[in-house]
PDB file with one MODEL, atoms N, CA, C and O in Angstrom:
MODEL        1
ATOM      1  N   UNK A   1     -10.996   9.961  11.138  1.00  0.00           N
ATOM      2  CA  UNK A   1     -10.357   8.713  11.519  1.00  0.00           C
ATOM      3  C   UNK A   1     -10.040   7.870  10.294  1.00  0.00           C
ATOM      4  O   UNK A   1     -10.152   6.645  10.351  1.00  0.00           O
ATOM      5  N   UNK A   2      -9.663   8.465   9.238  1.00  0.00           N
ATOM      6  CA  UNK A   2      -9.206   7.733   8.069  1.00  0.00           C
ATOM      7  C   UNK A   2     -10.258   6.823   7.482  1.00  0.00           C
ATOM      8  O   UNK A   2     -11.364   7.259   7.160  1.00  0.00           O
ATOM      9  N   UNK A   3      -9.914   5.562   7.342  1.00  0.00           N
ATOM     10  CA  UNK A   3     -10.787   4.610   6.657  1.00  0.00           C
ATOM     11  C   UNK A   3     -11.544   3.707   7.619  1.00  0.00           C
ATOM     12  O   UNK A   3     -12.148   2.723   7.191  1.00  0.00           O
ATOM     13  N   UNK A   4     -11.522   4.018   8.899  1.00  0.00           N
ATOM     14  CA  UNK A   4     -12.122   3.107   9.876  1.00  0.00           C
ATOM     15  C   UNK A   4     -13.594   2.831   9.594  1.00  0.00           C
ATOM     16  O   UNK A   4     -14.034   1.685   9.680  1.00  0.00           O
ATOM     17  N   UNK A   5     -14.357   3.866   9.258  1.00  0.00           N
ATOM     18  CA  UNK A   5     -15.782   3.677   9.022  1.00  0.00           C
ATOM     19  C   UNK A   5     -16.168   3.783   7.559  1.00  0.00           C
ATOM     20  O   UNK A   5     -17.329   3.568   7.209  1.00  0.00           O
ATOM     21  N   UNK A   6     -15.220   4.110   6.703  1.00  0.00           N
ATOM     22  CA  UNK A   6     -15.554   4.331   5.299  1.00  0.00           C
ATOM     23  C   UNK A   6     -14.520   3.648   4.415  1.00  0.00           C
ATOM     24  O   UNK A   6     -13.841   4.297   3.619  1.00  0.00           O
ATOM     25  N   UNK A   7     -14.407   2.339   4.560  1.00  0.00           N
ATOM     26  CA  UNK A   7     -13.413   1.580   3.805  1.00  0.00           C
ATOM     27  C   UNK A   7     -13.980   1.162   2.468  1.00  0.00           C
ATOM     28  O   UNK A   7     -14.953   0.410   2.402  1.00  0.00           O
ATOM     29  N   UNK A   8     -13.370   1.651   1.400  1.00  0.00           N
ATOM     30  CA  UNK A   8     -13.785   1.244   0.067  1.00  0.00           C
ATOM     31  C   UNK A   8     -13.265  -0.162  -0.212  1.00  0.00           C
ATOM     32  O   UNK A   8     -12.230  -0.565   0.318  1.00  0.00           O
ATOM     33  N   UNK A   9     -13.980  -0.897  -1.038  1.00  0.00           N
ATOM     34  CA  UNK A   9     -13.535  -2.232  -1.414  1.00  0.00           C
ATOM     35  C   UNK A   9     -12.224  -2.124  -2.189  1.00  0.00           C
ATOM     36  O   UNK A   9     -12.053  -1.244  -3.033  1.00  0.00           O
ATOM     37  N   UNK A  10     -11.326  -3.016  -1.891  1.00  0.00           N
ATOM     38  CA  UNK A  10     -10.049  -3.017  -2.608  1.00  0.00           C
ATOM     39  C   UNK A  10     -10.254  -3.658  -3.977  1.00  0.00           C
ATOM     40  O   UNK A  10     -11.054  -4.582  -4.125  1.00  0.00           O
ATOM     41  N   UNK A  11      -9.525  -3.160  -4.974  1.00  0.00           N
ATOM     42  CA  UNK A  11      -9.668  -3.762  -6.296  1.00  0.00           C
ATOM     43  C   UNK A  11      -9.105  -5.178  -6.318  1.00  0.00           C
ATOM     44  O   UNK A  11      -8.193  -5.508  -5.561  1.00  0.00           O
ATOM     45  N   UNK A  12      -9.649  -5.988  -7.175  1.00  0.00           N
ATOM     46  CA  UNK A  12      -9.184  -7.357  -7.342  1.00  0.00           C
ATOM     47  C   UNK A  12      -8.147  -7.369  -8.458  1.00  0.00           C
ATOM     48  O   UNK A  12      -8.492  -7.420  -9.639  1.00  0.00           O
ATOM     49  N   UNK A  13      -6.883  -7.323  -8.077  1.00  0.00           N
ATOM     50  CA  UNK A  13      -5.817  -7.270  -9.075  1.00  0.00           C
ATOM     51  C   UNK A  13      -5.556  -8.663  -9.617  1.00  0.00           C
ATOM     52  O   UNK A  13      -5.501  -9.640  -8.870  1.00  0.00           O
ATOM     53  N   UNK A  14      -5.400  -8.732 -10.907  1.00  0.00           N
ATOM     54  CA  UNK A  14      -5.073  -9.994 -11.537  1.00  0.00           C
ATOM     55  C   UNK A  14      -4.232  -9.703 -12.771  1.00  0.00           C
ATOM     56  O   UNK A  14      -4.297  -8.611 -13.337  1.00  0.00           O
ATOM     57  N   UNK A  15      -3.457 -10.673 -13.176  1.00  0.00           N
ATOM     58  CA  UNK A  15      -2.633 -10.526 -14.371  1.00  0.00           C
ATOM     59  C   UNK A  15      -3.340 -11.185 -15.547  1.00  0.00           C
ATOM     60  O   UNK A  15      -3.686 -12.366 -15.504  1.00  0.00           O
ATOM     61  N   UNK A  16      -3.540 -10.420 -16.568  1.00  0.00           N
ATOM     62  CA  UNK A  16      -4.169 -10.932 -17.772  1.00  0.00           C
ATOM     63  C   UNK A  16      -3.119 -11.115 -18.856  1.00  0.00           C
ATOM     64  O   UNK A  16      -2.020 -10.569 -18.755  1.00  0.00           O
ATOM     65  N   UNK A  17      -3.440 -11.863 -19.871  1.00  0.00           N
ATOM     66  CA  UNK A  17      -2.492 -12.142 -20.941  1.00  0.00           C
ATOM     67  C   UNK A  17      -1.922 -10.849 -21.528  1.00  0.00           C
ATOM     68  O   UNK A  17      -0.720 -10.754 -21.774  1.00  0.00           O
ATOM     69  N   UNK A  18      -2.778  -9.866 -21.749  1.00  0.00           N
ATOM     70  CA  UNK A  18      -2.316  -8.587 -22.285  1.00  0.00           C
ATOM     71  C   UNK A  18      -1.367  -7.880 -21.345  1.00  0.00           C
ATOM     72  O   UNK A  18      -0.427  -7.219 -21.788  1.00  0.00           O
ATOM     73  N   UNK A  19      -1.604  -8.013 -20.038  1.00  0.00           N
ATOM     74  CA  UNK A  19      -0.708  -7.404 -19.054  1.00  0.00           C
ATOM     75  C   UNK A  19       0.687  -8.019 -19.146  1.00  0.00           C
ATOM     76  O   UNK A  19       1.690  -7.308 -19.077  1.00  0.00           O
ATOM     77  N   UNK A  20       0.745  -9.325 -19.301  1.00  0.00           N
ATOM     78  CA  UNK A  20       2.031 -10.015 -19.382  1.00  0.00           C
ATOM     79  C   UNK A  20       2.767  -9.603 -20.648  1.00  0.00           C
ATOM     80  O   UNK A  20       3.967  -9.333 -20.617  1.00  0.00           O
ATOM     81  N   UNK A  21       2.043  -9.556 -21.763  1.00  0.00           N
ATOM     82  CA  UNK A  21       2.668  -9.130 -23.017  1.00  0.00           C
ATOM     83  C   UNK A  21       3.212  -7.713 -22.896  1.00  0.00           C
ATOM     84  O   UNK A  21       4.330  -7.433 -23.329  1.00  0.00           O
ATOM     85  N   UNK A  22       2.430  -6.830 -22.312  1.00  0.00           N
ATOM     86  CA  UNK A  22       2.871  -5.439 -22.133  1.00  0.00           C
ATOM     87  C   UNK A  22       4.098  -5.381 -21.220  1.00  0.00           C
ATOM     88  O   UNK A  22       5.049  -4.651 -21.501  1.00  0.00           O
ATOM     89  N   UNK A  23       4.075  -6.142 -20.140  1.00  0.00           N
ATOM     90  CA  UNK A  23       5.179  -6.179 -19.197  1.00  0.00           C
ATOM     91  C   UNK A  23       6.464  -6.645 -19.887  1.00  0.00           C
ATOM     92  O   UNK A  23       7.521  -6.039 -19.709  1.00  0.00           O
ATOM     93  N   UNK A  24       6.372  -7.707 -20.665  1.00  0.00           N
ATOM     94  CA  UNK A  24       7.550  -8.217 -21.370  1.00  0.00           C
ATOM     95  C   UNK A  24       8.052  -7.217 -22.413  1.00  0.00           C
ATOM     96  O   UNK A  24       9.259  -7.048 -22.584  1.00  0.00           O
ATOM     97  N   UNK A  25       7.132  -6.562 -23.101  1.00  0.00           N
ATOM     98  CA  UNK A  25       7.526  -5.516 -24.056  1.00  0.00           C
ATOM     99  C   UNK A  25       8.278  -4.385 -23.352  1.00  0.00           C
ATOM    100  O   UNK A  25       9.258  -3.862 -23.881  1.00  0.00           O
ATOM    101  N   UNK A  26       7.809  -4.010 -22.147  1.00  0.00           N
ATOM    102  CA  UNK A  26       8.470  -2.950 -21.375  1.00  0.00           C
ATOM    103  C   UNK A  26       9.882  -3.365 -20.971  1.00  0.00           C
ATOM    104  O   UNK A  26      10.801  -2.547 -21.008  1.00  0.00           O
ATOM    105  N   UNK A  27      10.062  -4.620 -20.591  1.00  0.00           N
ATOM    106  CA  UNK A  27      11.392  -5.102 -20.214  1.00  0.00           C
ATOM    107  C   UNK A  27      12.342  -4.993 -21.399  1.00  0.00           C
ATOM    108  O   UNK A  27      13.463  -4.504 -21.263  1.00  0.00           O
ATOM    109  N   UNK A  28      11.888  -5.452 -22.561  1.00  0.00           N
ATOM    110  CA  UNK A  28      12.722  -5.386 -23.756  1.00  0.00           C
ATOM    111  C   UNK A  28      13.029  -3.933 -24.109  1.00  0.00           C
ATOM    112  O   UNK A  28      14.167  -3.604 -24.443  1.00  0.00           O
ATOM    113  N   UNK A  29      12.027  -3.070 -24.038  1.00  0.00           N
ATOM    114  CA  UNK A  29      12.229  -1.651 -24.358  1.00  0.00           C
ATOM    115  C   UNK A  29      13.288  -1.037 -23.454  1.00  0.00           C
ATOM    116  O   UNK A  29      14.226  -0.402 -23.936  1.00  0.00           O
ATOM    117  N   UNK A  30      13.142  -1.226 -22.130  1.00  0.00           N
ATOM    118  CA  UNK A  30      14.076  -0.598 -21.186  1.00  0.00           C
ATOM    119  C   UNK A  30      15.470  -1.208 -21.286  1.00  0.00           C
ATOM    120  O   UNK A  30      16.468  -0.510 -21.108  1.00  0.00           O
ATOM    121  N   UNK A  31      15.541  -2.483 -21.563  1.00  0.00           N
ATOM    122  CA  UNK A  31      16.847  -3.115 -21.744  1.00  0.00           C
ATOM    123  C   UNK A  31      17.565  -2.499 -22.946  1.00  0.00           C
ATOM    124  O   UNK A  31      18.743  -2.152 -22.860  1.00  0.00           O
ATOM    125  N   UNK A  32      16.861  -2.366 -24.051  1.00  0.00           N
ATOM    126  CA  UNK A  32      17.463  -1.792 -25.256  1.00  0.00           C
ATOM    127  C   UNK A  32      17.776  -0.305 -25.074  1.00  0.00           C
ATOM    128  O   UNK A  32      18.850   0.149 -25.471  1.00  0.00           O
ATOM    129  N   UNK A  33      16.867   0.448 -24.488  1.00  0.00           N
ATOM    130  CA  UNK A  33      17.031   1.898 -24.351  1.00  0.00           C
ATOM    131  C   UNK A  33      18.172   2.267 -23.415  1.00  0.00           C
ATOM    132  O   UNK A  33      18.802   3.311 -23.582  1.00  0.00           O
ATOM    133  N   UNK A  34      18.442   1.410 -22.426  1.00  0.00           N
ATOM    134  CA  UNK A  34      19.452   1.733 -21.413  1.00  0.00           C
ATOM    135  C   UNK A  34      20.691   0.858 -21.491  1.00  0.00           C
ATOM    136  O   UNK A  34      21.573   0.932 -20.636  1.00  0.00           O
ATOM    137  N   UNK A  35      20.749   0.035 -22.521  1.00  0.00           N
ATOM    138  CA  UNK A  35      21.873  -0.869 -22.709  1.00  0.00           C
ATOM    139  C   UNK A  35      22.070  -1.778 -21.496  1.00  0.00           C
ATOM    140  O   UNK A  35      23.196  -2.008 -21.055  1.00  0.00           O
ATOM    141  N   UNK A  36      20.960  -2.291 -20.965  1.00  0.00           N
ATOM    142  CA  UNK A  36      20.972  -3.247 -19.862  1.00  0.00           C
ATOM    143  C   UNK A  36      20.540  -4.608 -20.393  1.00  0.00           C
ATOM    144  O   UNK A  36      19.933  -4.722 -21.458  1.00  0.00           O
ATOM    145  N   UNK A  37      20.872  -5.631 -19.618  1.00  0.00           N
ATOM    146  CA  UNK A  37      20.323  -6.947 -19.943  1.00  0.00           C
ATOM    147  C   UNK A  37      18.887  -7.002 -19.433  1.00  0.00           C
ATOM    148  O   UNK A  37      18.481  -6.202 -18.590  1.00  0.00           O
ATOM    149  N   UNK A  38      18.144  -7.939 -19.946  1.00  0.00           N
ATOM    150  CA  UNK A  38      16.769  -8.111 -19.462  1.00  0.00           C
ATOM    151  C   UNK A  38      16.769  -8.482 -17.983  1.00  0.00           C
ATOM    152  O   UNK A  38      15.880  -8.068 -17.239  1.00  0.00           O
ATOM    153  N   UNK A  39      17.750  -9.250 -17.560  1.00  0.00           N
ATOM    154  CA  UNK A  39      17.857  -9.617 -16.142  1.00  0.00           C
ATOM    155  C   UNK A  39      18.104  -8.391 -15.261  1.00  0.00           C
ATOM    156  O   UNK A  39      17.567  -8.302 -14.157  1.00  0.00           O
ATOM    157  N   UNK A  40      18.910  -7.452 -15.744  1.00  0.00           N
ATOM    158  CA  UNK A  40      19.159  -6.227 -14.979  1.00  0.00           C
ATOM    159  C   UNK A  40      17.889  -5.387 -14.874  1.00  0.00           C
ATOM    160  O   UNK A  40      17.627  -4.787 -13.832  1.00  0.00           O
ATOM    161  N   UNK A  41      17.113  -5.341 -15.929  1.00  0.00           N
ATOM    162  CA  UNK A  41      15.843  -4.603 -15.879  1.00  0.00           C
ATOM    163  C   UNK A  41      14.898  -5.268 -14.880  1.00  0.00           C
ATOM    164  O   UNK A  41      14.229  -4.585 -14.105  1.00  0.00           O
ATOM    165  N   UNK A  42      14.845  -6.590 -14.897  1.00  0.00           N
ATOM    166  CA  UNK A  42      13.974  -7.304 -13.948  1.00  0.00           C
ATOM    167  C   UNK A  42      14.422  -7.040 -12.515  1.00  0.00           C
ATOM    168  O   UNK A  42      13.580  -6.864 -11.635  1.00  0.00           O
ATOM    169  N   UNK A  43      15.732  -7.009 -12.262  1.00  0.00           N
ATOM    170  CA  UNK A  43      16.232  -6.699 -10.919  1.00  0.00           C
ATOM    171  C   UNK A  43      15.869  -5.276 -10.509  1.00  0.00           C
ATOM    172  O   UNK A  43      15.562  -5.029  -9.342  1.00  0.00           O
ATOM    173  N   UNK A  44      15.900  -4.341 -11.450  1.00  0.00           N
ATOM    174  CA  UNK A  44      15.486  -2.966 -11.152  1.00  0.00           C
ATOM    175  C   UNK A  44      14.006  -2.935 -10.792  1.00  0.00           C
ATOM    176  O   UNK A  44      13.605  -2.220  -9.874  1.00  0.00           O
ATOM    177  N   UNK A  45      13.201  -3.700 -11.502  1.00  0.00           N
ATOM    178  CA  UNK A  45      11.769  -3.777 -11.200  1.00  0.00           C
ATOM    179  C   UNK A  45      11.561  -4.362  -9.808  1.00  0.00           C
ATOM    180  O   UNK A  45      10.721  -3.875  -9.051  1.00  0.00           O
ATOM    181  N   UNK A  46      12.314  -5.395  -9.465  1.00  0.00           N
ATOM    182  CA  UNK A  46      12.209  -5.997  -8.129  1.00  0.00           C
ATOM    183  C   UNK A  46      12.561  -4.971  -7.042  1.00  0.00           C
ATOM    184  O   UNK A  46      11.912  -4.907  -5.998  1.00  0.00           O
ATOM    185  N   UNK A  47      13.604  -4.171  -7.309  1.00  0.00           N
ATOM    186  CA  UNK A  47      14.006  -3.139  -6.353  1.00  0.00           C
ATOM    187  C   UNK A  47      12.896  -2.111  -6.163  1.00  0.00           C
ATOM    188  O   UNK A  47      12.613  -1.696  -5.040  1.00  0.00           O
ATOM    189  N   UNK A  48      12.268  -1.703  -7.266  1.00  0.00           N
ATOM    190  CA  UNK A  48      11.147  -0.757  -7.162  1.00  0.00           C
ATOM    191  C   UNK A  48       9.976  -1.374  -6.403  1.00  0.00           C
ATOM    192  O   UNK A  48       9.293  -0.681  -5.648  1.00  0.00           O
ATOM    193  N   UNK A  49       9.741  -2.660  -6.596  1.00  0.00           N
ATOM    194  CA  UNK A  49       8.660  -3.328  -5.859  1.00  0.00           C
ATOM    195  C   UNK A  49       8.963  -3.391  -4.364  1.00  0.00           C
ATOM    196  O   UNK A  49       8.056  -3.264  -3.542  1.00  0.00           O
ATOM    197  N   UNK A  50      10.238  -3.588  -4.005  1.00  0.00           N
ATOM    198  CA  UNK A  50      10.602  -3.573  -2.586  1.00  0.00           C
ATOM    199  C   UNK A  50      10.353  -2.190  -1.988  1.00  0.00           C
ATOM    200  O   UNK A  50       9.858  -2.075  -0.867  1.00  0.00           O
ATOM    201  N   UNK A  51      10.697  -1.136  -2.741  1.00  0.00           N
ATOM    202  CA  UNK A  51      10.432   0.224  -2.270  1.00  0.00           C
ATOM    203  C   UNK A  51       8.933   0.432  -2.110  1.00  0.00           C
ATOM    204  O   UNK A  51       8.487   1.011  -1.120  1.00  0.00           O
ATOM    205  N   UNK A  52       8.157  -0.035  -3.076  1.00  0.00           N
ATOM    206  CA  UNK A  52       6.700   0.094  -3.023  1.00  0.00           C
ATOM    207  C   UNK A  52       6.147  -0.616  -1.784  1.00  0.00           C
ATOM    208  O   UNK A  52       5.279  -0.083  -1.093  1.00  0.00           O
ATOM    209  N   UNK A  53       6.653  -1.812  -1.511  1.00  0.00           N
ATOM    210  CA  UNK A  53       6.212  -2.569  -0.339  1.00  0.00           C
ATOM    211  C   UNK A  53       6.519  -1.805   0.946  1.00  0.00           C
ATOM    212  O   UNK A  53       5.674  -1.709   1.836  1.00  0.00           O
ATOM    213  N   UNK A  54       7.733  -1.263   1.036  1.00  0.00           N
ATOM    214  CA  UNK A  54       8.102  -0.476   2.221  1.00  0.00           C
ATOM    215  C   UNK A  54       7.216   0.750   2.369  1.00  0.00           C
ATOM    216  O   UNK A  54       6.786   1.080   3.475  1.00  0.00           O
ATOM    217  N   UNK A  55       6.942   1.427   1.258  1.00  0.00           N
ATOM    218  CA  UNK A  55       6.066   2.599   1.305  1.00  0.00           C
ATOM    219  C   UNK A  55       4.668   2.218   1.775  1.00  0.00           C
ATOM    220  O   UNK A  55       4.061   2.941   2.566  1.00  0.00           O
ATOM    221  N   UNK A  56       4.152   1.086   1.293  1.00  0.00           N
ATOM    222  CA  UNK A  56       2.822   0.638   1.714  1.00  0.00           C
ATOM    223  C   UNK A  56       2.791   0.346   3.211  1.00  0.00           C
ATOM    224  O   UNK A  56       1.834   0.716   3.891  1.00  0.00           O
ATOM    225  N   UNK A  57       3.820  -0.310   3.729  1.00  0.00           N
ATOM    226  CA  UNK A  57       3.883  -0.565   5.173  1.00  0.00           C
ATOM    227  C   UNK A  57       3.907   0.740   5.950  1.00  0.00           C
ATOM    228  O   UNK A  57       3.245   0.866   6.980  1.00  0.00           O
ATOM    229  N   UNK A  58       4.669   1.712   5.459  1.00  0.00           N
ATOM    230  CA  UNK A  58       4.759   3.009   6.133  1.00  0.00           C
ATOM    231  C   UNK A  58       3.390   3.696   6.167  1.00  0.00           C
ATOM    232  O   UNK A  58       2.938   4.135   7.225  1.00  0.00           O
ATOM    233  N   UNK A  59       2.734   3.786   5.010  1.00  0.00           N
ATOM    234  CA  UNK A  59       1.439   4.465   4.955  1.00  0.00           C
ATOM    235  C   UNK A  59       0.375   3.699   5.731  1.00  0.00           C
ATOM    236  O   UNK A  59      -0.514   4.309   6.326  1.00  0.00           O
ATOM    237  N   UNK A  60       0.453   2.373   5.733  1.00  0.00           N
ATOM    238  CA  UNK A  60      -0.490   1.594   6.524  1.00  0.00           C
ATOM    239  C   UNK A  60      -0.281   1.881   8.008  1.00  0.00           C
ATOM    240  O   UNK A  60      -1.245   1.954   8.770  1.00  0.00           O
ATOM    241  N   UNK A  61       0.975   2.043   8.416  1.00  0.00           N
ATOM    242  CA  UNK A  61       1.253   2.389   9.812  1.00  0.00           C
ATOM    243  C   UNK A  61       0.668   3.735  10.185  1.00  0.00           C
ATOM    244  O   UNK A  61       0.145   3.904  11.286  1.00  0.00           O
ATOM    245  N   UNK A  62       0.753   4.701   9.270  1.00  0.00           N
ATOM    246  CA  UNK A  62       0.156   6.015   9.524  1.00  0.00           C
ATOM    247  C   UNK A  62      -1.354   5.904   9.696  1.00  0.00           C
ATOM    248  O   UNK A  62      -1.919   6.501  10.613  1.00  0.00           O
ATOM    249  N   UNK A  63      -2.010   5.149   8.824  1.00  0.00           N
ATOM    250  CA  UNK A  63      -3.463   4.975   8.915  1.00  0.00           C
ATOM    251  C   UNK A  63      -3.819   4.247  10.212  1.00  0.00           C
ATOM    252  O   UNK A  63      -4.784   4.611  10.885  1.00  0.00           O
ATOM    253  N   UNK A  64      -3.050   3.231  10.558  1.00  0.00           N
ATOM    254  CA  UNK A  64      -3.296   2.483  11.790  1.00  0.00           C
ATOM    255  C   UNK A  64      -3.170   3.398  13.005  1.00  0.00           C
ATOM    256  O   UNK A  64      -4.027   3.382  13.889  1.00  0.00           O
ATOM    257  N   UNK A  65      -2.099   4.199  13.047  1.00  0.00           N
ATOM    258  CA  UNK A  65      -1.909   5.126  14.169  1.00  0.00           C
ATOM    259  C   UNK A  65      -3.087   6.086  14.287  1.00  0.00           C
ATOM    260  O   UNK A  65      -3.563   6.362  15.388  1.00  0.00           O
ATOM    261  N   UNK A  66      -3.552   6.590  13.153  1.00  0.00           N
ATOM    262  CA  UNK A  66      -4.678   7.520  13.149  1.00  0.00           C
ATOM    263  C   UNK A  66      -5.948   6.836  13.670  1.00  0.00           C
ATOM    264  O   UNK A  66      -6.707   7.412  14.450  1.00  0.00           O
ATOM    265  N   UNK A  67      -6.155   5.610  13.226  1.00  0.00           N
ATOM    266  CA  UNK A  67      -7.354   4.886  13.661  1.00  0.00           C
ATOM    267  C   UNK A  67      -7.289   4.538  15.143  1.00  0.00           C
ATOM    268  O   UNK A  67      -8.285   4.673  15.852  1.00  0.00           O
ATOM    269  N   UNK A  68      -6.143   4.098  15.613  1.00  0.00           N
ATOM    270  CA  UNK A  68      -5.989   3.769  17.036  1.00  0.00           C
ATOM    271  C   UNK A  68      -6.153   5.023  17.888  1.00  0.00           C
ATOM    272  O   UNK A  68      -6.755   4.965  18.960  1.00  0.00           O
ATOM    273  N   UNK A  69      -5.628   6.152  17.427  1.00  0.00           N
ATOM    274  CA  UNK A  69      -5.807   7.407  18.168  1.00  0.00           C
ATOM    275  C   UNK A  69      -7.297   7.743  18.271  1.00  0.00           C
ATOM    276  O   UNK A  69      -7.764   8.179  19.324  1.00  0.00           O
ATOM    277  N   UNK A  70      -8.032   7.544  17.195  1.00  0.00           N
ATOM    278  CA  UNK A  70      -9.476   7.803  17.214  1.00  0.00           C
ATOM    279  C   UNK A  70     -10.196   6.885  18.179  1.00  0.00           C
ATOM    280  O   UNK A  70     -11.087   7.315  18.913  1.00  0.00           O
ATOM    281  N   UNK A  71      -9.806   5.613  18.176  1.00  0.00           N
ATOM    282  CA  UNK A  71     -10.413   4.655  19.112  1.00  0.00           C
ATOM    283  C   UNK A  71     -10.066   5.043  20.546  1.00  0.00           C
ATOM    284  O   UNK A  71     -10.918   4.980  21.432  1.00  0.00           O
ATOM    285  N   UNK A  72      -8.807   5.446  20.775  1.00  0.00           N
ATOM    286  CA  UNK A  72      -8.401   5.888  22.115  1.00  0.00           C
ATOM    287  C   UNK A  72      -9.221   7.083  22.578  1.00  0.00           C
ATOM    288  O   UNK A  72      -9.614   7.164  23.742  1.00  0.00           O
ATOM    289  N   UNK A  73      -9.475   8.011  21.656  1.00  0.00           N
ATOM    290  CA  UNK A  73     -10.299   9.181  21.984  1.00  0.00           C
ATOM    291  C   UNK A  73     -11.705   8.739  22.393  1.00  0.00           C
ATOM    292  O   UNK A  73     -12.250   9.237  23.378  1.00  0.00           O
ATOM    293  N   UNK A  74     -12.284   7.819  21.652  1.00  0.00           N
ATOM    294  CA  UNK A  74     -13.633   7.332  21.971  1.00  0.00           C
ATOM    295  C   UNK A  74     -13.654   6.609  23.323  1.00  0.00           C
ATOM    296  O   UNK A  74     -14.606   6.757  24.089  1.00  0.00           O
ATOM    297  N   UNK A  75     -12.617   5.836  23.614  1.00  0.00           N
ATOM    298  CA  UNK A  75     -12.551   5.140  24.908  1.00  0.00           C
ATOM    299  C   UNK A  75     -12.442   6.146  26.043  1.00  0.00           C
ATOM    300  O   UNK A  75     -13.112   6.005  27.066  1.00  0.00           O
ATOM    301  N   UNK A  76     -11.598   7.166  25.870  1.00  0.00           N
ATOM    302  CA  UNK A  76     -11.491   8.204  26.899  1.00  0.00           C
ATOM    303  C   UNK A  76     -12.827   8.900  27.119  1.00  0.00           C
ATOM    304  O   UNK A  76     -13.218   9.164  28.256  1.00  0.00           O
ATOM    305  N   UNK A  77     -13.521   9.195  26.031  1.00  0.00           N
ATOM    306  CA  UNK A  77     -14.821   9.852  26.126  1.00  0.00           C
ATOM    307  C   UNK A  77     -15.823   8.953  26.862  1.00  0.00           C
ATOM    308  O   UNK A  77     -16.598   9.425  27.694  1.00  0.00           O
ATOM    309  N   UNK A  78     -15.797   7.665  26.548  1.00  0.00           N
ATOM    310  CA  UNK A  78     -16.676   6.706  27.220  1.00  0.00           C
ATOM    311  C   UNK A  78     -16.358   6.651  28.716  1.00  0.00           C
ATOM    312  O   UNK A  78     -17.271   6.636  29.542  1.00  0.00           O
ATOM    313  N   UNK A  79     -15.063   6.620  29.069  1.00  0.00           N
ATOM    314  CA  UNK A  79     -14.671   6.578  30.483  1.00  0.00           C
ATOM    315  C   UNK A  79     -15.136   7.846  31.187  1.00  0.00           C
ATOM    316  O   UNK A  79     -15.652   7.771  32.302  1.00  0.00           O
ATOM    317  N   UNK A  80     -14.965   9.007  30.562  1.00  0.00           N
ATOM    318  CA  UNK A  80     -15.419  10.256  31.166  1.00  0.00           C
ATOM    319  C   UNK A  80     -16.936  10.231  31.410  1.00  0.00           C
ATOM    320  O   UNK A  80     -17.401  10.653  32.469  1.00  0.00           O
ATOM    321  N   UNK A  81     -17.697   9.742  30.441  1.00  0.00           N
ATOM    322  CA  UNK A  81     -19.150   9.651  30.603  1.00  0.00           C
ATOM    323  C   UNK A  81     -19.518   8.660  31.702  1.00  0.00           C
ATOM    324  O   UNK A  81     -20.423   8.910  32.498  1.00  0.00           O
ATOM    325  N   UNK A  82     -18.811   7.540  31.740  1.00  0.00           N
ATOM    326  CA  UNK A  82     -19.073   6.535  32.743  1.00  0.00           C
ATOM    327  C   UNK A  82     -18.770   7.059  34.143  1.00  0.00           C
ATOM    328  O   UNK A  82     -19.553   6.855  35.070  1.00  0.00           O
ATOM    329  N   UNK A  83     -17.627   7.738  34.295  1.00  0.00           N
ATOM    330  CA  UNK A  83     -17.250   8.279  35.590  1.00  0.00           C
ATOM    331  C   UNK A  83     -18.192   9.387  36.030  1.00  0.00           C
ATOM    332  O   UNK A  83     -18.400   9.574  37.228  1.00  0.00           O
ATOM    333  N   UNK A  84     -18.761  10.118  35.094  1.00  0.00           N
ATOM    334  CA  UNK A  84     -19.699  11.193  35.434  1.00  0.00           C
ATOM    335  C   UNK A  84     -21.012  10.640  35.977  1.00  0.00           C
ATOM    336  O   UNK A  84     -21.734  11.337  36.689  1.00  0.00           O
ATOM    337  N   UNK A  85     -21.326   9.371  35.635  1.00  0.00           N
ATOM    338  CA  UNK A  85     -22.591   8.796  36.101  1.00  0.00           C
ATOM    339  C   UNK A  85     -22.416   8.075  37.427  1.00  0.00           C
ATOM    340  O   UNK A  85     -23.408   7.645  38.016  1.00  0.00           O
ATOM    341  N   UNK A  86     -21.211   7.931  37.909  1.00  0.00           N
ATOM    342  CA  UNK A  86     -20.959   7.215  39.182  1.00  0.00           C
ATOM    343  C   UNK A  86     -21.190   8.159  40.349  1.00  0.00           C
ATOM    344  O   UNK A  86     -21.035   7.763  41.504  1.00  0.00           O
TER     345      UNK A  86
ENDMDL
END
């Protein structure tokens, strides 16, 4: 049933000064390497983040479906046991 009973703690993501410096260096690198403006590189990053967000929603839906199916199975099993005792 996926992560229903064994959910690991999520990492605490934060932006540190070094992360920002690295991020800005990457923007400059990709702008120069691909002959894009820095704004175009930032828009490409935004597009990738939108794809990432959509992918996360999709995978979360898969996990949710799996967990709900497991709960449904347990409810059916409980009903069968309950009906057997009547």
